[in-house]
C-alpha positions as semicolon CSV with decimal commas, in nm:
position;residue;x (nm);y (nm);z (nm)
1;M;-12,318;-2,220;-2,766
2;K;-12,379;-2,221;-2,380
3;R;-12,334;-2,582;-2,327
4;P;-11,957;-2,553;-2,431
5;I;-11,887;-2,259;-2,183
6;V;-12,057;-2,429;-1,945
7;H;-11,872;-2,746;-1,976
8;A;-11,535;-2,545;-1,991
9;L;-11,604;-2,384;-1,668
10;L;-11,737;-2,743;-1,492
11;L;-11,380;-2,851;-1,587
12;I;-11,192;-2,550;-1,460
13;V;-11,387;-2,609;-1,109
14;L;-11,316;-2,949;-1,069
15;S;-10,942;-2,915;-1,177
16;T;-10,908;-2,659;-0,921
17;V;-11,087;-2,854;-0,655
18;C;-10,869;-3,159;-0,732
19;A;-10,548;-2,967;-0,746
20;V;-10,641;-2,815;-0,389
21;A;-10,741;-3,137;-0,279
22;S;-10,409;-3,304;-0,384
23;N;-10,200;-2,998;-0,240
24;A;-10,363;-3,038;0,076
25;L;-10,265;-3,444;0,104
26;A;-9,910;-3,387;-0,057
27;A;-9,603;-3,400;0,188
28;R;-9,448;-3,102;0,296
29;Q;-9,163;-3,130;0,049
30;R;-9,405;-3,145;-0,218
31;K;-9,689;-2,900;-0,131
32;L;-9,712;-2,576;-0,323
33;V;-9,738;-2,285;-0,146
34;L;-10,059;-2,060;-0,247
35;P;-10,014;-1,717;-0,323
36;G;-10,051;-1,517;-0,013
37;Y;-10,037;-1,781;0,221
38;Y;-9,735;-1,734;0,461
39;P;-9,783;-1,905;0,791
40;N;-9,458;-1,793;0,967
41;A;-9,525;-1,426;0,862
42;L;-9,632;-1,300;1,180
43;R;-9,375;-1,511;1,397
44;V;-9,106;-1,279;1,534
45;P;-8,840;-1,478;1,664
46;Q;-8,734;-1,379;2,033
47;R;-8,394;-1,157;2,083
48;A;-8,110;-1,326;2,272
49;P;-8,039;-1,113;2,552
50;A;-7,708;-0,930;2,553
51;Q;-7,425;-1,074;2,777
52;A;-7,264;-0,815;3,003
53;P;-6,907;-0,800;2,974
54;V;-6,662;-1,030;3,233
55;P;-6,413;-0,812;3,423
56;A;-6,078;-0,925;3,425
57;P;-5,950;-1,058;3,732
58;A;-5,752;-0,826;3,971
59;P;-5,373;-0,888;3,987
60;E;-5,289;-1,113;4,283
61;P;-5,001;-0,909;4,491
62;V;-4,669;-1,109;4,519
63;A;-4,540;-1,151;4,863
64;E;-4,173;-1,091;4,904
65;Q;-4,001;-1,194;5,218
66;S;-3,852;-0,914;5,435
67;P;-3,497;-0,930;5,500
68;A;-3,546;-0,891;5,853
69;P;-3,645;-1,187;6,031
70;G;-3,999;-1,134;6,231
71;Q;-4,143;-0,877;5,975
72;P;-4,433;-0,946;5,768
73;P;-4,361;-0,999;5,396
74;I;-4,432;-0,673;5,187
75;E;-4,670;-0,688;4,934
76;I;-4,559;-0,598;4,568
77;P;-4,868;-0,522;4,324
78;T;-4,778;-0,686;3,971
79;T;-4,929;-0,528;3,688
80;T;-4,988;-0,697;3,331
81;V;-4,878;-0,464;3,039
82;A;-5,090;-0,528;2,743
83;R;-4,893;-0,538;2,396
84;P;-5,069;-0,296;2,161
85;A;-5,266;-0,437;1,863
86;G;-5,067;-0,454;1,553
87;T;-4,737;-0,474;1,727
88;G;-4,625;-0,829;1,638
89;T;-4,242;-0,748;1,653
90;V;-4,008;-0,741;1,915
91;T;-3,763;-0,441;1,934
92;P;-3,406;-0,618;1,989
93;P;-3,198;-0,478;2,253
94;A;-2,934;-0,251;2,159
95;P;-2,580;-0,394;2,076
96;Q;-2,357;-0,388;2,364
97;A;-1,988;-0,202;2,282
98;A;-1,743;-0,470;2,209
99;A;-1,478;-0,479;2,482
100;P;-1,136;-0,344;2,404
101;A;-0,911;-0,597;2,273
102;P;-0,616;-0,673;2,516
103;A;-0,274;-0,494;2,457
104;P;-0,055;-0,731;2,282
105;T;0,193;-0,832;2,544
106;P;0,572;-0,722;2,425
107;T;0,812;-0,975;2,336
108;P;1,113;-0,972;2,549
109;A;1,423;-0,896;2,385
110;P;1,652;-1,201;2,353
111;A;1,913;-1,225;2,607
112;E;2,253;-1,112;2,483
113;V;2,534;-1,395;2,440
114;P;2,788;-1,313;2,690
115;V;3,140;-1,219;2,556
116;S;3,327;-1,544;2,680
117;Q;3,071;-1,733;2,490
118;R;3,075;-1,529;2,177
119;F;3,462;-1,552;2,210
120;P;3,589;-1,831;2,369
121;P;3,958;-1,868;2,456
122;H;4,182;-2,064;2,179
123;P;4,506;-2,188;2,334
124;D;4,580;-2,379;2,034
125;R;4,639;-2,071;1,804
126;P;4,784;-1,718;1,876
127;S;4,509;-1,536;1,730
128;V;4,178;-1,513;1,523
129;D;4,091;-1,271;1,269
130;I;3,779;-1,081;1,330
131;S;3,576;-0,832;1,131
132;G;3,489;-0,447;1,215
133;A;3,170;-0,547;1,324
134;D;3,300;-0,795;1,578
135;A;3,544;-0,521;1,688
136;A;3,317;-0,267;1,746
137;W;3,071;-0,511;1,946
138;L;3,383;-0,614;2,151
139;H;3,449;-0,222;2,166
140;G;3,128;-0,132;2,310
141;R;3,138;-0,398;2,584
142;G;3,494;-0,269;2,716
143;V;3,719;-0,522;2,544
144;L;4,119;-0,427;2,590
145;F;4,247;-0,296;2,259
146;L;4,610;-0,264;2,153
147;D;4,778;-0,065;1,862
148;A;5,058;-0,219;1,730
149;R;5,171;0,056;1,507
150;R;5,462;0,312;1,575
151;T;5,360;0,559;1,875
152;S;5,425;0,891;1,638
153;V;5,134;0,719;1,419
154;Y;4,938;0,647;1,753
155;Q;4,946;0,992;1,822
156;E;4,798;1,121;1,508
157;G;4,477;0,887;1,575
158;H;4,355;0,593;1,739
159;I;4,100;0,390;1,825
160;A;3,933;0,570;2,181
161;G;4,084;0,355;2,473
162;A;4,314;0,168;2,286
163;R;4,724;0,141;2,448
164;P;5,031;0,229;2,250
165;F;5,176;-0,116;2,169
166;S;5,422;-0,046;1,886
167;V;5,570;-0,428;1,833
168;W;5,888;-0,210;1,643
169;E;5,978;-0,022;1,964
170;S;6,237;-0,146;2,233
171;D;5,985;-0,125;2,507
172;I;5,750;-0,376;2,367
173;D;5,862;-0,652;2,589
174;Q;5,831;-0,443;2,896
175;K;5,497;-0,353;2,804
176;V;5,401;-0,687;2,758
177;A;5,536;-0,803;3,114
178;R;5,355;-0,521;3,278
179;L;4,996;-0,636;3,103
180;F;5,104;-0,980;3,216
181;E;5,137;-0,835;3,569
182;E;4,768;-0,696;3,533
183;R;4,636;-1,030;3,445
184;S;4,838;-1,283;3,618
185;D;4,520;-1,501;3,720
186;P;4,436;-1,745;3,435
187;E;4,080;-1,641;3,425
188;E;4,196;-1,286;3,301
189;Q;4,438;-1,416;3,089
190;N;4,147;-1,575;2,903
191;L;3,970;-1,240;2,863
192;P;3,948;-1,148;2,480
193;I;4,222;-0,881;2,376
194;V;4,176;-0,683;2,007
195;I;4,510;-0,565;1,850
196;Y;4,476;-0,372;1,538
197;C;4,747;-0,190;1,296
198;S;4,706;-0,030;0,951
199;G;4,509;-0,314;0,797
200;G;4,581;-0,438;0,447
201;A;4,932;-0,594;0,413
202;C;5,022;-0,495;0,797
203;E;5,136;-0,768;0,992
204;D;5,236;-0,566;1,319
205;S;4,918;-0,724;1,503
206;H;5,004;-1,051;1,390
207;M;5,365;-1,008;1,544
208;L;5,229;-0,864;1,843
209;A;4,957;-1,157;1,900
210;E;5,256;-1,396;1,884
211;K;5,444;-1,204;2,174
212;L;5,117;-1,229;2,400
213;W;5,050;-1,585;2,310
214;G;5,388;-1,683;2,405
215;V;5,310;-1,545;2,777
216;Q;5,000;-1,739;2,816
217;F;4,748;-1,489;2,693
218;N;4,521;-1,726;2,481
219;N;4,223;-1,525;2,386
220;V;4,388;-1,270;2,151
221;Y;4,175;-1,130;1,823
222;V;4,345;-0,960;1,538
223;Y;4,133;-0,676;1,368
224;K;4,227;-0,759;1,033
225;D;4,121;-0,412;0,849
226;G;4,266;-0,212;1,140
227;Y;4,238;0,182;1,169
228;P;4,136;0,278;0,811
229;D;3,830;0,053;0,817
230;W;3,736;0,161;1,181
231;L;3,744;0,538;1,052
232;S;3,541;0,458;0,759
233;R;3,271;0,286;1,036
234;G;3,270;0,605;1,233
235;G;3,398;0,474;1,514
236;A;3,522;0,664;1,803
237;V;3,885;0,798;1,800
238;R;4,131;1,000;1,991
239;K;4,460;1,195;1,926
240;G;4,734;1,217;2,156
241;A;4,971;0,990;2,376
242;T;4,689;0,860;2,616
243;P;4,446;0,606;2,529
C-alpha cells in the first residue's frame, strides 16, 4: 500500500522538476509565467516633465511714412483678432440700396408740318375741297376765311374772323380787287384761303373760288360742309357785320 503512494509522489516530483527545467530553458515567447512571478511589477516608469506653453510672438509694429518730408515714420501697432471657436461662417455684408433708375427722357413732340407743305398751291385748278377737321386746323393757324353767303345771313352768324364775300351781291368784284391789292405779291397769292357757304348743295363757295382763281389766287380751298358743320363741331362763331 505504501509503495504505490511513494511511486506516485516520485512521479509528481520528477514531473515538476522536468517542467521547471523545460520552462527555464524555453524561449521567451513559449515560457510560462509562474504564479506570483512579476519581474516588472516593481518598475515604475518615469513621468515626462510637463512642457511650459510657448508664448505667442508679439505683433510687429508697422511703420507708416509720415506725409511730411524729413520726419520719422509713425509706428502703428497691429493687432490680430482671433475668431471665436465655433464661428465657421462669415456674416455677409448688408446689401447696398440699389441706385434709383434714371428718369426717362421725354420724347420730343414731332415738329409740326408747315401750312405751306400741308396745303401747297395748286395753280392748275380753282379750288380743293377740304373737311371740317382741315378747316379747323387752318383756322387755328390764322388762315384767311371768306363767307360766300349773303350779307344778311352772314350777320346772323359766321365763323369768327371770316370776311363777308357774298358772291351774289354787286360789290363782289370790288371786294376781290381789294383782296388782290392786299396780296399783290406772288408769295402772298400762294397763301391758303378757305371759302365756305351753307354746305350741302350750296355752290356759292365754288363760284367765289372761280373768281379768286381768275386773279391769280392759286391756293383756294372750299370747306364743303360749310357753316352748319362748323356749328356742330363747336367752332368759334360771331354775329354782326364785322369779322
